[in-house]
Structure formats: C-alpha cells, structure tokens
N, C-alpha and C positions, 0 to 999 in steps of 0.2 A: 504493498499499499503505499502511496506517496506521502511524504510528510507533510502535514499541513498545521497550521497553527491552532492551539486548543481555544475552546470557547467556554469561557467560565457562565453558567446558567444562574441566575437568581431565583432564590427559593419562591414559590407560588404565594400570593397574597390570599389565596383561598383559605378560610379559617377551617381547620381538622380540629380544633381543640373542642372537647366536650365542654358544654356549658355547666353541666350538673357537678362535674368532678375535676375538669381538666385535663382528663384523658385523651390518648388520641383515637379518633374517628376512623374507621376503614369502612368502604363498600361491602356489604354484605350481599352476596348471591342469592341468599333465601328470602330475604325481605326486599330487596331492589333499594334498601335504604343505607345510611350510613349509621353504624353500630360502634358506640364506644367500647373500646377493648377492655377498660377496666371497668366500668358499672353496668355495661348492656344496655344503657339508653341508647333509643333509636331515633333518627331525626331524618326528615326528607332530604332529598338531594337540593343543593343550590339550584337556584335558577338558570336555565340554559341561556346563554348569550344569544342564542339564535332559536328561533321556534319552529324553523323545518330546515330539513336537509337538501342543500343545493348543489346542484353539478355546476361544475365550472368548465368555461371554453378551454379547450386544450391547448391550443396554438397560441393563446394570449398567455396563459400560464408558462408557456416553455420561454416566451420572451422577458418573463419578469422572475426568473428563479434566481435565488441568491445563493451562491457557492458556498457561504458560511455554513450553511445548513448540515454540510457534509464533512464539517472539521474531524479530524481524526479522533481526539478525545475532549472530553471536557469534566469538571470537577463541581461539585457544590460542598457546603459547609454545613452539618447536621445543626440545626438550632438549638437542639436538645443537649446534645453532648458535645458539640463542638469538633467532632471528628470529620476531616475532610476526606471525602469518597471520590475516587477516579471512576469514571465510567467509560464504557466503550462508547464510540460515535453514535451508535444506534440508540442507546438507553435514555429514555425521557422521563423515567420515573422508576424509583426503586424503594427499598426498605432498607433503612440504614444497616449495614453491616454490622455497626459497632454495639448500639443499643437498641436495635430492633423496631424503631418509631418509624412508620412510613412517611416517607417524603414526597412530594409532587413536585415535578419541574414543570413550570406553567409553559406549555408549547406555543402560546401566543407570544412569548418573549424571544423566541427562537427564530431567527431568519430563515425563511424557506417555506414549504406547503404544511400548516398544522393539520392535525386529523379534522375532519368534517362530521364523521359519525363513529359511533362506536356500537358493537353487539356487546351489551354487557353479559359478566360471568352470570350463568344461571346454576352451574354446578360448583359448590363449595368443595373446601380441601377434603373432607371426610368422605364425600360421594366419588371425588376422583380418586381416592385411594381405594375404595371399594370396587370402582371399577378397573384399577391396576390389578387389584388382587383376582377379580373373575377372569380376566383376560389371560393373566399369565397362568391361573390354575388349570386352563385348557391346553397349554403349551407341554405335552407330555415330556419333551427331551429338554427342557429346562433344567439345569441342576436344582437339587432340593434345596441347596443351600441360598440360591437366590430367592426362591419362593418364601423361605424364611425371613431372610434379611433385608431385602430390597426396599421395603418401606420405612427402613432406618435412615435411608437417604432423604434428604430435602425434595419436597415437591413444591414448585413454584409458579404462580399464576401468572402468565404473561399476556400482554395484549400485543398480537404480531400485527405489522403494517401490511395492508393490502391496497391495490388500486382496482377501482371498477372502472369501465370504460363503456360510453355509450356512442353508437357511429351507425351511420348509414352507408351501405356499400353499393356499387354499381360496377358490374363486371362484365368485361367482354372475353369471350373465350373462342379458341379454335381447337379444333382436334380431330379423332376419328371415334365412329360409333360403330360397336361391332354387334352383328345380329347372327345368333346360331342357327346352324341348319345341318342336317344328319345326312350321311351317304352311306349306302350299302358296300361293304369290302368283302372280299372272299379271302380265305386263308386256310391253309392245310394244317390239321392236327392229328398227331400219332395216337391211334385210340387201340389198345390191343396188340400194338404191334404193325398195324395198319394206317396208312395215311387217309384222313378223311377229310372230304371238303367241307368247311364252315363258312357261314357268314355272319357279320357282326354290323352294327351301327356305330358309325364315327362320327363324332361331333367336328364340325368345322365352324369357322367363324368368318363372314363375310362383311368388311369393313367399308364403310363410307365417311366422307367427309362432312363434317359439321361445324357451325358458327352460330354464336346466340349471344345473348344478352340476360344476365342474371341479377337481380336486386334482394337485397336481406337487410333488415335492420336489426341491429345487436343492442341489446339492453343489459346493463349491469354485468359486463363480462368480468371475472375476477381474476385477478393476478397478485400473486403474491409479492411482495415489495421487502422480502426477508432474503438475506442470504446465509443465515446462520441456519437453517433447517432446509433439506432438499425438498424439492417440489413433489417428489413422488411419495413422500411422506405424508405432507399436507394434503395432497389429493385424496387420500385414503379418510382422512378425517371429515371431506365435505359430505353433505352441503352444510355450510354455515347458513343460518336462516336471516337473509337479510331484510326479511320482514319485520324481524325485531330491532332494528336499527334505530339508535336514538341519538340526537344530536349531540356532539361531543361536548363533555364539562369534565375538569380535572376530578371532580368527585370520584368518577368510575375508576380512574387509577390508584386512588387511596387504597393502601394495602398492597398493591400488585405491581409489577412492572411493565414497561411498555418499550417497546423497540422502536426508535426511529429508522426511516425507511432505508434500506441499503440498495435498491434498486430503484433508480430516480424514474421521474415521470415519462420520459422519452424512451429509456429502457423498458420500462412497463410496456408502453404502447407496442414496442417492436414485439413482444411477447405476446400481445394480445392479438396484432396482427397475424400471427402465426397460427392462433386457435380460430381466429375468423377464417384464414384460408382452408383450413381443414373443414369447416361448416359449409364454407360457400362452394369448396367441389364435392361435399355430399349432396348439397342443393342441386347442383348441375346435375349429377348423376340422376337424382329423382325427376330432374325437370326433361331430360332427353328420354326418349322411348328406344331403350337399346337394352343389350344383354351386358355389354361392357361398355367402357367409357376410356378412351385415351385423350388426355388434352396435351396439346402442345404448346399453346400460349394461355395464359390467363393475366389479365390488367384489370386490377381492382382500383377504383377510385373512391376515397374515404370523405365522407360529408358530416358535418354537424357533430364534430367529435366533442365529446365532453368527459370529463373524470370526477371522481370523488377520492378522497384520500381516507380509508378506514383504519380501525383498529378491531380485531376480531380475538376473541377469547381462547387461550390454550393453557393447559396445566402440562408441565415439564418435568421429568423426573430423570436425571442421568446419573450413572454408577459406573465404577470400574470392576470387573471381574477378570482376574488373572490380569493380561498385558492390555486388555481392550476395555473402550468405554462404550456403554450401550445407553441408549435413550428409550424413554416411553413418553408418548405424547396423548393426550387426552382433550378432546374438543370441549371447551369449558362452557357449551350452551346444550350440547347434545350428549355427552358422556361417550361419544365414539372413541375408541381406542385403538392406536397402532403402535408400532415400535419394533426395537430389535432385542434379542437375548441371545444370552450363550447357549450352547449346545453341549449336553453331558455326554462325554466320549464313552464312557461306561454303559450309559442308557442306549446309545446307538448301537454298539457291539454286541449287548445283551439281546435286542430286539432282533438284530440280524441273526445271531445263533437260534433265537426262537423260531423265527421263520424258517430257517434250513432245517432245522429239527422237525417241523411240522411238515415241511416238504418231504423229509426221508421217512418219517412215519407213513404218509399218504402214499409214497411210492410203493413201500413195503407192504400195505394192504392191498395195493391194485395188483402189485406182482402175485400175491398169494391168490388172488380172487382168479386172475387170469392164468396163471399156472406157468407164467413165463418168469 
C-alpha cells in the first residue's frame, strides 16, 4: 500500500452517556434501541439527520471525491481512559481496546462519501454464538477441540461497507444463433462376433447471423466495498434485506465496529458492470429464439447511474488452529452462517478405513452368494 498521511478523527458529538447513571449506551439488536451497559436503561435512537434514503448521481460524485478518505491510518483518543488507539484506514467505529467503552467516530467529519443507510443488527451476540455452534456441530470432520473451544475467541459485530448502483442499460449486439436439427447416421456394431448395421440420430447445429438491441434497468445492484473479506464468502451470506435499510445515524454503530470502504466508488461500479453484463447476456439469450447463442459483439450504454453507500451487519469470529487462521461469519440480520474450519486428519482416515471395511464386507457376502 502506498504511504499516505494519517488522519486524526475527532470523537463524535453524539451523546452516548446514560442520563440515569452515566454509563455507556450501546445499540441493542433485540430492542432496536440504545441500552445502558451499566443499568440497562433503554432510550430511543437520536433523530436521524435525514428522513429518507437518497440515491446520488454517480458522475457528480466521482468529480468531488476527496482522496483524504483513503488515508492509510488514523487514531483517536478515548475520552474515558485517555488511551490512543490506532485504527486501520477502513475503521470508522470501534470499542476501546483498553477500557472497553464504545467509541463512535462521526463519519460526517471525515472527507469522502459518508454512509447513506444502515441495515441494523437484528442478531445479538448470544444468537450469533448459537448460530456458530449449530453450524459447526454439523461439520463432522471438524476437530472436537475446535467445537469445544472456538467460542472462547472473541466474536465481533462489524458493519461492512457496500455500494448499491442503479442504472438503465441499452445494449446493441451481434452474433450467431444456433438451431438444432437431427440427421440419421449409419454405423457398424459388432454383436456376437458379427458386424451389424445400425442407425442413430445425431444432433447438428445450423448457425445464422443475428443483430439486435436489448434494454434492462438495474435497481440496487449490491457490491461489497470491503477488501478484508473475500466476496465468495459474503455471497454465501446474502441476501441482506435491503427493505430493512434505515437512514444512517451514529447510534447504530455504538458498541460495534464499522469499516470504511476499501473499494472506491469507481472500482465498485466496474464490478457492478461485470454483474450487469452477465444479466444482459442472459436477457439476450432469452430474447432470441434459438437453442444456442454466440455473441460476437456487445456494446452497452449506461444511463441515469446512481449510487448509495450502505453499512450491512456482520458477526465475525477468527481463531488460529495449528498454523492457520480460520474465520466464521454470521449475517447480523438473518443469522446465516458461513466460514472455514480445520479438518481432523484422524477423523478422515478413520472414515476412509470404515468405508473400505464396509466395501470389503459387502464384496465378501456378494462373493459367497454368487459362488465366485
């Protein structure tokens, strides 16, 4: 990574102290309110600065991006214990590593694109742990030690950054359309030592030139804006219910972490274009009456491109086993689980031996029954 100047972020002005006891208030996924960690008092979330979720013009945003958003590191000082914590460039909220108090960095004070909306956590820490336990219990080849000990590792609630894109597309294409037809062919087959003449139906393809136009509108095409977790794992956690989106407010981040986007708006749209291209090709295939389609050219024009910057909830638990690090992920709204886990070599060997033994026993009885 190129070396850049660090940015020191100021503590949010949002008041997170409990009015009853002065304790720290955190967002509670069960009640969707702020709950005091000390006395349990619940309070409503602060008023959202915006009443509705807005989609922004893509091309205008590109012209006004501030490179300071992607600074390499930044730090903040905990107002409770005075400790200074250094965060990675993407982190915009965290729990103080020294005294445990939730600290919220107000993204409105950070140059760049602030989150527009949030899908709040609905799955709390206890339910996330239950989901982990149920998921891992079904992994037969996972070592018993992992099943006993993995929950001892910390599980963290993190809001991951995403982009959504809307766009109209107009595509011109050329290519070939193939229609199946069948011909009868003769061939010789040896039967009981004699050559016999047989016939069979063989499929052929008759190709013809095609050219046409295809239109499709895309709405809320979701693209991960994180580089911390591979897309293949995030895909397994979808769908994130975008109908549950709420206008962004710092309260949702209290008690959780949030990652600043590592994939910028332009990079994200390039990924979105790849996804659109797949759907456009599928749409053309449905549009053309043919058995097979070979596209030679595809020229797509994009119109009315808009975007949103979202934060979506995820529980993450990483641990080391042997020399490797493994990670479990839980969708913070639906409790869907995915991840990697170590494989017990003794269990694998015992399973192979059991299968071989079963095959040997089966072969023995078959041999006895047939007299061979």
